[in-house]
DRENDO-1510 file (C-alpha; in Angstrom, 1 decimal, always signed):
<recs>
REC; n; res; u; v; w
REC; 1; UNK; -42.0; -11.6; +53.3 .
REC; 2; UNK; -45.4; -12.3; +51.7 .
REC; 3; UNK; -48.2; -11.8; +54.2 .
REC; 4; UNK; -49.7; -15.1; +53.1 .
REC; 5; UNK; -46.4; -17.0; +53.8 .
REC; 6; UNK; -46.2; -15.4; +57.3 .
REC; 7; UNK; -49.8; -16.4; +58.0 .
REC; 8; UNK; -49.1; -20.0; +56.9 .
REC; 9; UNK; -45.9; -20.3; +59.0 .
REC; 10; UNK; -47.7; -18.8; +62.0 .
REC; 11; UNK; -50.6; -21.2; +61.7 .
REC; 12; UNK; -48.3; -24.2; +61.2 .
REC; 13; UNK; -46.4; -23.3; +64.4 .
REC; 14; UNK; -49.6; -23.0; +66.4 .
REC; 15; UNK; -50.8; -26.3; +65.0 .
REC; 16; UNK; -47.6; -28.0; +66.1 .
REC; 17; UNK; -47.7; -26.5; +69.5 .
REC; 18; UNK; -51.4; -27.4; +70.1 .
REC; 19; UNK; -51.0; -30.9; +68.6 .
REC; 20; UNK; -48.5; -31.8; +71.4 .
REC; 21; UNK; -51.4; -31.3; +73.8 .
REC; 22; UNK; -53.9; -33.1; +71.6 .
REC; 23; UNK; -56.0; -30.0; +71.2 .
REC; 24; UNK; -56.1; -30.0; +67.4 .
REC; 25; UNK; -59.1; -32.0; +65.9 .
REC; 26; UNK; -58.2; -34.5; +63.3 .
REC; 27; UNK; -60.5; -32.9; +60.7 .
REC; 28; UNK; -61.1; -29.2; +61.4 .
REC; 29; UNK; -64.4; -27.9; +60.0 .
REC; 30; UNK; -63.6; -24.3; +60.6 .
REC; 31; UNK; -60.6; -22.3; +59.5 .
REC; 32; UNK; -59.5; -18.7; +59.2 .
REC; 33; UNK; -59.7; -17.5; +55.7 .
REC; 34; UNK; -56.9; -15.8; +54.0 .
REC; 35; UNK; -57.5; -12.1; +54.3 .
REC; 36; UNK; -54.9; -11.2; +51.6 .
REC; 37; UNK; -56.6; -13.5; +49.0 .
REC; 38; UNK; -60.0; -12.1; +49.9 .
REC; 39; UNK; -58.8; -8.5; +49.5 .
REC; 40; UNK; -57.3; -9.4; +46.1 .
REC; 41; UNK; -60.5; -10.9; +44.9 .
REC; 42; UNK; -62.6; -8.0; +46.3 .
REC; 43; UNK; -60.4; -5.5; +44.5 .
REC; 44; UNK; -60.8; -7.4; +41.2 .
REC; 45; UNK; -64.6; -7.7; +41.8 .
REC; 46; UNK; -65.0; -4.0; +42.5 .
REC; 47; UNK; -62.9; -3.0; +39.6 .
REC; 48; UNK; -65.0; -5.1; +37.2 .
REC; 49; UNK; -68.4; -4.1; +38.8 .
REC; 50; UNK; -67.6; -0.4; +39.0 .
REC; 51; UNK; -65.6; -0.2; +35.7 .
REC; 52; UNK; -62.5; +1.2; +37.4 .
REC; 53; UNK; -58.9; +0.0; +37.1 .
REC; 54; UNK; -57.5; -1.7; +40.2 .
REC; 55; UNK; -54.5; +0.5; +40.1 .
REC; 56; UNK; -56.7; +3.6; +40.3 .
REC; 57; UNK; -58.4; +2.2; +43.4 .
REC; 58; UNK; -54.9; +1.7; +45.0 .
REC; 59; UNK; -53.6; +5.0; +43.7 .
REC; 60; UNK; -53.4; +8.3; +45.5 .
REC; 61; UNK; -56.1; +9.7; +43.3 .
REC; 62; UNK; -58.6; +12.0; +45.0 .
REC; 63; UNK; -61.2; +11.8; +42.2 .
REC; 64; UNK; -64.6; +11.1; +43.7 .
REC; 65; UNK; -65.2; +7.8; +41.9 .
REC; 66; UNK; -61.8; +6.4; +43.1 .
REC; 67; UNK; -62.3; +7.6; +46.7 .
REC; 68; UNK; -65.8; +6.2; +46.9 .
REC; 69; UNK; -64.7; +2.8; +45.4 .
REC; 70; UNK; -61.9; +2.7; +48.0 .
REC; 71; UNK; -64.3; +3.5; +50.8 .
REC; 72; UNK; -66.6; +0.7; +49.6 .
REC; 73; UNK; -63.6; -1.6; +49.6 .
REC; 74; UNK; -62.8; -0.7; +53.2 .
REC; 75; UNK; -66.4; -1.2; +54.3 .
REC; 76; UNK; -66.8; -4.6; +52.7 .
REC; 77; UNK; -63.5; -5.9; +54.0 .
REC; 78; UNK; -64.3; -5.0; +57.6 .
REC; 79; UNK; -68.1; -5.1; +57.9 .
REC; 80; UNK; -69.3; -7.6; +55.4 .
REC; 81; UNK; -66.5; -10.2; +55.3 .
REC; 82; UNK; -65.9; -9.8; +59.1 .
REC; 83; UNK; -62.2; -9.6; +58.5 .
REC; 84; UNK; -60.0; -9.5; +61.6 .
REC; 85; UNK; -57.2; -7.9; +59.7 .
REC; 86; UNK; -56.1; -4.6; +61.2 .
REC; 87; UNK; -56.8; -1.2; +59.6 .
REC; 88; UNK; -53.2; -0.5; +58.9 .
REC; 89; UNK; -52.8; -3.6; +56.8 .
REC; 90; UNK; -56.0; -2.9; +54.9 .
REC; 91; UNK; -54.7; +0.6; +54.2 .
REC; 92; UNK; -51.3; -0.6; +53.1 .
REC; 93; UNK; -53.0; -3.1; +50.7 .
REC; 94; UNK; -55.2; -0.3; +49.3 .
REC; 95; UNK; -52.2; +1.8; +48.2 .
REC; 96; UNK; -50.4; +2.8; +51.4 .
REC; 97; UNK; -53.3; +4.5; +53.1 .
REC; 98; UNK; -53.2; +5.3; +56.8 .
REC; 99; UNK; -55.4; +3.4; +59.3 .
REC; 100; UNK; -57.3; +6.6; +60.0 .
REC; 101; UNK; -58.2; +6.8; +56.3 .
REC; 102; UNK; -59.6; +3.3; +56.4 .
REC; 103; UNK; -61.6; +4.1; +59.6 .
REC; 104; UNK; -62.9; +7.4; +58.0 .
REC; 105; UNK; -63.9; +5.5; +54.8 .
REC; 106; UNK; -65.9; +2.9; +56.8 .
REC; 107; UNK; -67.6; +5.8; +58.7 .
REC; 108; UNK; -68.5; +7.6; +55.5 .
REC; 109; UNK; -70.1; +4.4; +54.1 .
REC; 110; UNK; -72.0; +3.9; +57.3 .
REC; 111; UNK; -73.3; +7.5; +57.2 .
REC; 112; UNK; -74.2; +7.3; +53.6 .
REC; 113; UNK; -76.1; +4.0; +54.3 .
REC; 114; UNK; -78.3; +5.9; +56.8 .
REC; 115; UNK; -78.9; +8.9; +54.5 .
REC; 116; UNK; -78.8; +7.8; +50.9 .
REC; 117; UNK; -81.2; +5.0; +49.8 .
REC; 118; UNK; -79.5; +4.5; +46.4 .
REC; 119; UNK; -76.1; +4.1; +48.0 .
REC; 120; UNK; -77.5; +1.7; +50.5 .
REC; 121; UNK; -79.0; -0.5; +47.8 .
REC; 122; UNK; -75.9; -0.4; +45.7 .
REC; 123; UNK; -73.6; -1.3; +48.6 .
REC; 124; UNK; -76.0; -4.1; +49.6 .
REC; 125; UNK; -76.0; -5.4; +46.1 .
REC; 126; UNK; -72.2; -5.3; +45.8 .
REC; 127; UNK; -71.7; -6.8; +49.3 .
REC; 128; UNK; -74.1; -9.7; +48.8 .
REC; 129; UNK; -72.9; -10.5; +45.3 .
REC; 130; UNK; -69.2; -10.6; +46.4 .
REC; 131; UNK; -69.9; -12.6; +49.5 .
REC; 132; UNK; -71.9; -15.1; +47.5 .
REC; 133; UNK; -69.2; -15.4; +44.8 .
REC; 134; UNK; -66.5; -15.8; +47.4 .
REC; 135; UNK; -68.4; -18.4; +49.3 .
REC; 136; UNK; -69.2; -20.4; +46.2 .
REC; 137; UNK; -65.7; -20.2; +44.8 .
REC; 138; UNK; -64.1; -21.4; +48.0 .
REC; 139; UNK; -67.0; -23.7; +49.1 .
REC; 140; UNK; -67.2; -22.0; +52.5 .
REC; 141; UNK; -69.7; -19.9; +54.5 .
REC; 142; UNK; -68.7; -16.6; +55.9 .
REC; 143; UNK; -69.3; -16.4; +59.7 .
REC; 144; UNK; -69.5; -13.3; +61.8 .
REC; 145; UNK; -66.5; -14.1; +63.8 .
REC; 146; UNK; -64.1; -14.0; +60.9 .
REC; 147; UNK; -64.0; -17.8; +60.5 .
REC; 148; UNK; -65.3; -19.8; +57.6 .
REC; 149; UNK; -67.2; -23.0; +57.7 .
REC; 150; UNK; -66.2; -25.6; +55.2 .
REC; 151; UNK; -69.2; -26.7; +53.1 .
REC; 152; UNK; -67.6; -29.9; +51.7 .
</recs>
């Protein structure tokens, strides 16, 4: 079953349960964003920005450029977009990678940020550009707890 469909069913069940107790506001201003959609958009963004095919990012390739792009993908998903999605799911989305690979990739990016100024600037540019595009496209604001604020 599609992860998006599972998420929608789960959210609907929770809404119905909470509405029985009158805990659900009539017009919610905050909502959890769809992690799967965000990862799809990030993958497309990185492939266009870094001139690499999305299938290469998701492949088992150990070429440096593919690995670095994959690590940047992991970092942005967890640290910039504040995704609450687990590491295993991120790894599976990125071509069947293990959760430890995702964790290692995030750690590598954090280390490179501290030691390489050019990498830090490039990652900052990519992160802010994607975040701005995502917020503008979906008319939301990314919040640090993984929720989005509706800007309508």
